[in-house]
C-alpha positions as a printed NumPy array, in Angstrom:
array([[ 50.107, -26.103, -19.186],
       [ 51.412, -22.724, -20.125],
       [ 54.729, -20.902, -20.226],
       [ 56.073, -17.738, -18.701],
       [ 59.153, -16.246, -20.327],
       [ 61.554, -13.606, -19.129],
       [ 63.599, -12.433, -22.085],
       [ 66.911, -10.596, -22.094],
       [ 67.415,  -9.981, -18.379],
       [ 70.54 ,  -7.826, -18.438],
       [ 72.977,  -7.866, -15.512],
       [ 76.607,  -7.075, -14.801],
       [ 78.327,  -9.802, -12.792],
       [ 81.727, -11.242, -11.848],
       [ 81.727, -14.776, -13.261],
       [ 84.66 , -16.471, -14.929],
       [ 87.885, -18.371, -14.489],
       [ 90.16 , -15.392, -15.171],
       [ 91.18 , -13.193, -12.247],
       [ 90.187, -10.066, -14.167],
       [ 86.668, -11.39 , -14.705],
       [ 86.103, -11.702, -10.969],
       [ 87.297,  -8.116, -10.442],
       [ 86.045,  -6.149, -13.445],
       [ 83.104,  -8.34 , -14.353],
       [ 81.196,  -8.666, -17.608],
       [ 77.772,  -8.046, -19.009],
       [ 75.378, -10.984, -19.1  ],
       [ 72.033, -11.813, -20.619],
       [ 69.663, -14.328, -19.051],
       [ 66.614, -15.821, -20.757],
       [ 64.27 , -17.898, -18.637],
       [ 61.223, -19.984, -19.504],
       [ 59.083, -21.844, -16.984],
       [ 56.133, -24.152, -17.562],
       [ 53.211, -24.32 , -15.163],
       [ 49.475, -24.914, -15.09 ],
       [ 48.12 , -21.469, -15.946],
       [ 44.475, -22.504, -16.3  ],
       [ 43.381, -21.116, -12.904],
       [ 45.03 , -17.692, -13.172],
       [ 43.825, -17.317, -16.75 ],
       [ 40.274, -17.522, -15.376],
       [ 40.63 , -15.887, -11.952],
       [ 42.964, -12.986, -12.81 ],
       [ 44.654, -13.534,  -9.415],
       [ 48.421, -13.161,  -8.971],
       [ 48.461, -15.678,  -6.102],
       [ 47.42 , -18.444,  -8.531],
       [ 50.206, -17.963, -11.066],
       [ 53.991, -17.891, -11.241],
       [ 55.034, -14.34 , -10.376],
       [ 57.592, -13.167, -12.917],
       [ 58.823, -10.527, -10.462],
       [ 59.825, -13.385,  -8.145],
       [ 61.577, -15.157, -11.044],
       [ 63.456, -11.992, -11.973],
       [ 64.572, -11.472,  -8.368],
       [ 65.925, -15.029,  -8.164],
       [ 67.937, -14.459, -11.351],
       [ 69.353, -11.125, -10.157],
       [ 70.248, -12.47 ,  -6.694],
       [ 71.986, -15.595,  -8.014],
       [ 73.852, -13.637, -10.688],
       [ 75.427, -11.567,  -7.859],
       [ 77.089, -14.711,  -6.44 ],
       [ 80.495, -15.169,  -8.108],
       [ 81.053, -18.427,  -9.97 ],
       [ 83.743, -19.676, -12.295],
       [ 81.299, -21.406, -14.653],
       [ 78.042, -20.292, -16.233],
       [ 76.808, -23.858, -15.778],
       [ 77.046, -23.414, -12.014],
       [ 75.127, -20.128, -12.059],
       [ 72.391, -21.585, -14.271],
       [ 71.944, -24.628, -12.024],
       [ 71.716, -22.473,  -8.896],
       [ 68.977, -20.385, -10.504],
       [ 66.996, -23.48 , -11.533],
       [ 67.389, -25.041,  -8.085],
       [ 66.036, -21.906,  -6.393],
       [ 63.087, -21.678,  -8.755],
       [ 61.966, -25.21 ,  -7.88 ],
       [ 62.615, -24.635,  -4.177],
       [ 60.673, -21.374,  -3.956],
       [ 57.951, -21.723,  -6.601],
       [ 56.216, -25.117,  -6.364],
       [ 53.861, -24.359,  -9.284],
       [ 56.741, -24.594, -11.774],
       [ 56.76 , -27.952, -13.579],
       [ 59.707, -27.391, -15.912],
       [ 62.264, -24.649, -16.474],
       [ 64.865, -23.736, -19.051],
       [ 67.515, -21.073, -18.658],
       [ 70.107, -19.57 , -20.942],
       [ 72.948, -17.581, -19.37 ],
       [ 75.024, -15.656, -21.908],
       [ 78.289, -13.807, -21.385],
       [ 78.476, -10.802, -23.706],
       [ 81.857, -10.158, -25.38 ],
       [ 83.668, -13.049, -23.663],
       [ 87.46 , -12.841, -23.322],
       [ 88.246, -15.769, -25.626],
       [ 90.64 , -14.167, -28.095],
       [ 88.224, -13.63 , -30.948],
       [ 85.358, -11.532, -32.209],
       [ 82.514, -13.389, -30.481],
       [ 79.316, -11.592, -29.555],
       [ 78.456, -13.962, -26.706],
       [ 78.735, -17.464, -25.319],
       [ 75.808, -19.183, -23.637],
       [ 75.001, -22.139, -21.454],
       [ 71.488, -23.576, -21.661],
       [ 70.113, -25.897, -18.992],
       [ 66.647, -27.322, -18.6  ],
       [ 65.183, -29.214, -15.689],
       [ 61.872, -30.86 , -14.88 ],
       [ 60.309, -30.563, -11.444],
       [ 62.23 , -32.842,  -9.065]])
């Protein structure tokens, strides 16, 4: 097994329970780690035998565009799509962070972390 990590994917999106959040939006950070058997691609040097991180990044960006009230919902949608579209993935963990959340305090970010094994 091996891991592929996408660190600090930065996006602007309209998630949140407040009306303003769905209009103005906020900045988000997504960190993603997937586990897969990387023994073949490490020998063959062939993209078709690995987990394409461009594909992973596209899934994250596309799902982050879909408005949700909760970060938990966004994170689950991303994980579900990864397992649907990339059968090589055996396990995945995602962290979705809202930068400067509107919670009435000086908080850099809040994050939701979900992990899921292959169904």
